[in-house]
N, C-alpha and C positions, 0 to 999 in steps of 0.2 A: 090628235088636230094641230096642224101647222099653225104655230104662234110666233110673231115676230110683235113683243110687246112696244118697239116703237112708230109701230103702223098702224096709224087708225083705224086702216080697212081690213086688216090681220087682227085685231083686234075684235071688230064689229064682227067676222066671219064667226067668229069662235064664239062670242056672244047668241050670235044666232043660232048657230049649231047647237049647241048647250041647251036655248030655249023648244028647239025644234023636237030635240031626241029624245033629252032627260026631264024639261020641264022645268028644274030646280037643280040647287050646287050647296052640297052641304058642305064641305071642306074646299076650302081654296088656299093652296099653298106657292105663296110668292117667290120662286125660287131662279128665277132666272134671272141673269146677271152676268155683267163680264167685269174685267180689271187690263189693264195693260203689263206687262212685264217689266219687270223692278231694271231690267238693262235697256225696258225701250225709250228711246231717246227723240220720243215724239213731244215736241214741246208741251209744257204744262198747261197750257193755256187751250189746247186740245184733249188732254187727258181729263182734263176736267168740265167741259162741254161734254162728250163723247159718253164717258162715263157715268153722267148724272140725268145724262139723255134716255140710257135705258134703264139705270140700276133705281135711281129716284124718279124720274120723269114717267117712263114706260110703265114703273110697277103703281104708279099711283094713280094714272090714266086707265088701266083695266082694272084695275080696284074701285077705281071710284064710279065706273062705267057700270060696273057688273051691279052696284047698290044701287044704283040709280035706275035698275031694269029690274030691282025686286026678284030675283035669281034666289035670295038667301032665304027663305020663308021657313025654313026648320027653325027653331026653340032654343036649339044647340048647335044654328051653325057658325063655323070659326071661319076666320082668315088668319093667315101666317103669314110672315115674313121675315126671309132667310136674311139677316143683319150679321154679326160678324164681331170677334172681339178685336177688331179692328174700330168698330165704332167706340172702344171704350181707351183706347191709344191715340185715338185720333181727337177724341173728347178732352182727354186730357192735355192735347196741344194746342187746343181753342183757346181764346183771351180769354178771360175771367168775365166780359162782360156776355161772349159768343156762350159761354159756359151759363149762364144767368138765365138767357131768351131761350134756350134750348132746354133749359129743367125744370125753368118758371113763366117765363112771358107768352112764349110763343102758344096762341091757342088755337087757331085758325089754318087751315090747308094753305090759304089766302097767304097767309103770313109766313108761314114755312117756305111757301113758293118764294118769296123776298128776299130770304136768306140763303135760300140754293142759289137764285141769281146773281147776288150779291157775290157770295164766292164765285162761280162764275166769270162776274166781270172782273172782278179783284185778280184773276189769273189770268188776263188777258196780256199782260207783261210779263207773266211767269213767274212773278219776285213776289207783286204786293200783296197776295192772299194770305201770307205767311204773318203779319202781325196780326190776323183775327184767327186762320184759322191751320188747321193741320197741315203736312206738305203731302198728304195723301188724297189721290181724286177718289179712288177706290174706298178708301177708310171713310170721309167726309159721307159719299156715298150714301154708306152703310148706317152712319151717324142720322142722316136724313130721313132714313127708310123707318129706322127705330123711333124717331120723333114722330113720324107719318102715321106708325100704328097707335101711339100713344094718343093723338088726336083723331083718330079714327072712332078709338074707344072713349071718348069721352064728350064725343057730339050723337045726341042719341036721334039728329036728324038721319047719321048712317045708317042708322039700325040699334033700337035700342036693345032687340032681341040675338044679336049677334055677338061674339067674342072676337077679339082682335089678340093677337103673340106676336110677338117679335123672337128670335133666340138668335145662336149659334152652333150651328154644327159642328164646328171642330174644323181642325186643319186636315181635309180631307185628298184622298187620290182624286183628281180629276184633270180634266184638259187644263182646266185654268191653273191651277196649281200647279199640276204636275204631278208623274207618280213614284219620284223616288224619295222625296225627303219626309212627306206630310204620313204619319200614322194611321189613320182610320180610311177602311174602304168607304163609298158613296155609301153603302149599307150601313152603316155603323153611323154616319154622321146623318142619316134618315132618322132615326130612334127616338132623337128628339121633337122631332116633325111629325111621325107618328102620335107621339107620347102628348104634346100641345094638341092634336087634333082629335084622340078620343077621350082622351082622363075625366074623370072626374074626381082628382085629388085636389084636395082645398087649397093648397098654394097656386095652382094654378086657374079654378071655379073664380076664388076671391080676388085675382089681380087681371082684369080685365085692362089689355093695355101694357101688359109688362114684357120684360126682358128676360129670356131666359140663357144661362149658357152652362158650361161645366156639366152636361147629364141633363140636372134637373133643378139647378141652381136660380134662382129668381135674384135680378141686381138690380141695381138701381144707378143711376149715372152718376159716374167721379168711382164708382166699385172697383177698387184693385186687389187680386186673388192677395189670398194671406189675411183680410181683415174678419 
């Protein structure tokens, strides 16, 4: 079924289709996203707004709208968010105050929205954002998606019977990343989402809201490979 996560009517059409044809959904994999090419000459202000409109706000809106419709009624329902290793590198380049807010202080979707808006607003002159955030619109969008996952998992109002996980699929051959350099096929990258969506492994079941990468490793904010 066609879906544009940035279009409210498209999201609504998909939700109505699911409710009419299937009544419920057991697993949602939020994989939709976009990124500007490294060689893009688009102003960073544009990149920050457009990237987060899709990757963060589109993802958040679709997920929250589905949760509000009660589509996930299975006690093993799961909602997955495709984040990225870039969330780790961008988090490391944020100021200490932003890092602390992401790790400890932000508790609600509304508070997270404020931070996303702050990033976009500071990017308006293409430079001010670098005092608080990384210089990657894509990386920051994946930071925000990862934090969104944690917030939803911690708030029972979104469904205490639902488990939420974010993950990095690795560097995969796709239209977005290209096909020459990435070492993983799309099928290989999808393995982690299949695992998180179906497994009863203790490391997954006991870490609702967790972020996973490197195949099956649970990673915390600030994790550096080799630790």
